[in-house]
C-alpha positions as CSV (number, residue, x, y, z in Angstrom):
1,X,103.1,61.2,-129.3
2,X,102.5,60.9,-133.0
3,X,105.7,62.8,-133.7
4,X,107.7,60.4,-131.4
5,X,106.3,57.4,-133.2
6,X,107.1,58.9,-136.6
7,X,110.6,59.8,-135.4
8,X,111.1,56.2,-134.1
9,X,109.9,54.7,-137.4
10,X,112.1,57.0,-139.4
11,X,115.2,56.0,-137.3
12,X,114.3,52.3,-137.8
13,X,113.9,52.9,-141.6
14,X,117.2,54.8,-141.9
15,X,119.0,52.1,-139.8
16,X,117.7,49.3,-141.9
17,X,118.6,51.1,-145.2
18,X,122.1,51.7,-143.8
19,X,122.6,48.0,-143.0
20,X,121.2,46.6,-146.2
21,X,124.0,45.2,-148.4
22,X,124.8,47.3,-151.4
23,X,125.9,44.8,-154.0
24,X,128.5,46.1,-156.3
25,X,127.3,43.9,-159.1
26,X,124.3,41.6,-159.8
27,X,124.5,39.0,-162.5
28,X,121.7,36.8,-164.0
29,X,122.4,33.8,-166.1
30,X,120.9,30.5,-167.3
31,X,122.3,27.2,-168.4
32,X,121.4,23.6,-169.1
33,X,123.0,20.5,-167.5
34,X,122.7,16.9,-168.5
35,X,122.0,14.2,-165.8
36,X,121.0,10.6,-165.5
37,X,118.2,9.5,-163.1
38,X,119.3,9.4,-159.5
39,X,122.9,10.4,-160.1
40,X,124.1,13.8,-158.6
41,X,125.3,16.5,-161.0
42,X,126.8,19.9,-160.2
43,X,124.0,22.4,-160.9
44,X,126.0,25.4,-159.7
45,X,129.5,26.2,-158.5
46,X,130.2,29.2,-156.4
47,X,133.5,31.0,-155.7
48,X,134.5,34.5,-154.8
49,X,138.0,35.2,-156.0
50,X,140.1,38.3,-155.2
51,X,142.7,40.0,-157.4
52,X,145.4,37.9,-155.8
53,X,143.6,34.6,-156.8
54,X,142.6,33.8,-153.2
55,X,139.1,33.2,-152.0
56,X,137.5,36.4,-150.5
57,X,134.8,34.3,-148.9
58,X,132.7,31.1,-149.5
59,X,129.5,32.4,-151.2
60,X,126.2,31.6,-149.7
61,X,123.8,29.5,-152.0
62,X,120.1,29.5,-151.8
63,X,117.6,27.6,-153.9
64,X,114.9,30.2,-154.5
65,X,112.8,28.0,-156.8
66,X,113.3,24.3,-156.1
67,X,113.2,21.5,-158.6
68,X,109.9,19.5,-158.9
69,X,111.5,16.2,-159.7
70,X,114.5,16.0,-157.6
71,X,116.5,17.4,-154.6
72,X,119.4,19.7,-154.2
73,X,122.2,19.7,-151.6
74,X,125.3,21.9,-151.1
75,X,128.8,21.1,-150.2
76,X,131.8,23.3,-149.5
77,X,134.9,22.2,-151.3
78,X,138.0,23.4,-153.1
79,X,136.9,24.6,-156.6
80,X,138.6,25.8,-159.8
81,X,137.1,29.1,-160.9
82,X,136.0,29.3,-164.5
83,X,136.3,32.9,-165.6
84,X,136.1,33.8,-169.3
85,X,139.4,34.5,-171.0
86,X,138.5,38.2,-171.3
87,X,138.0,38.5,-167.5
88,X,141.0,39.8,-165.5
89,X,140.6,37.0,-163.1
90,X,141.0,34.3,-165.8
91,X,144.6,33.9,-164.6
92,X,143.1,32.4,-161.4
93,X,141.3,29.5,-163.3
94,X,144.1,27.1,-162.4
95,X,144.1,28.0,-158.7
96,X,142.0,25.9,-156.2
97,X,140.0,28.2,-153.9
98,X,137.4,27.7,-151.2
99,X,134.0,27.5,-152.7
100,X,130.7,25.7,-152.8
101,X,129.0,23.2,-155.1
102,X,125.2,22.9,-155.4
103,X,124.2,19.4,-156.6
104,X,121.0,18.2,-158.1
105,X,119.8,14.6,-158.0
106,X,116.6,13.6,-159.8
107,X,114.1,11.2,-158.5
108,X,115.2,7.7,-159.5
109,X,112.5,7.1,-162.2
110,X,112.3,10.6,-163.6
111,X,113.2,11.4,-167.2
112,X,112.7,14.8,-168.7
113,X,113.4,18.5,-167.8
114,X,113.6,19.9,-164.3
115,X,114.2,23.5,-163.4
116,X,115.6,25.4,-160.4
117,X,116.7,28.9,-159.6
118,X,119.8,29.5,-157.5
119,X,120.8,32.7,-155.7
120,X,124.4,33.0,-154.6
121,X,125.9,35.9,-152.6
122,X,129.6,36.7,-152.5
123,X,131.6,39.5,-150.8
124,X,130.6,42.0,-153.5
125,X,128.2,40.4,-156.0
126,X,124.9,38.6,-156.3
127,X,124.3,35.8,-158.8
128,X,120.9,34.5,-159.9
129,X,121.0,31.5,-162.1
130,X,118.1,29.6,-163.8
131,X,119.2,26.0,-164.3
132,X,117.5,23.5,-166.6
133,X,118.4,19.9,-165.9
134,X,117.8,17.5,-168.8
135,X,117.5,14.0,-167.2
136,X,118.1,11.3,-169.8
137,X,118.9,7.6,-169.8
138,X,122.6,6.9,-169.6
139,X,122.5,5.5,-173.2
140,X,121.2,8.8,-174.5
141,X,124.1,10.9,-173.2
């Protein structure tokens, strides 16, 4: 009986390992955005572009560490990729593709820094981004 249980557990373990996505690349980054109280700002833009400059898929976006002084919301939209000039996909930067925006909106009276962490999965890569939002008065921009 013990052997049967171990055999069943081994099969489940092997099956779960085989179905776990093997990400071709994982990227971590961080950046800072400016915002004014209560006004939405793009905290993250996700796109997954193939060699032919078409969207491979619309990435999923998950807020793994939410902001303390505001809310986030996502919207699928056409986006312009922003690859660095040294990237082979930089030629796609002028091509609208299906993508997703993650917006941040601070609480109306909040001024200061807020933080969130975003995880985005595309067809063959995983991004984790630490975003700092500096919320300032409009006159301070």
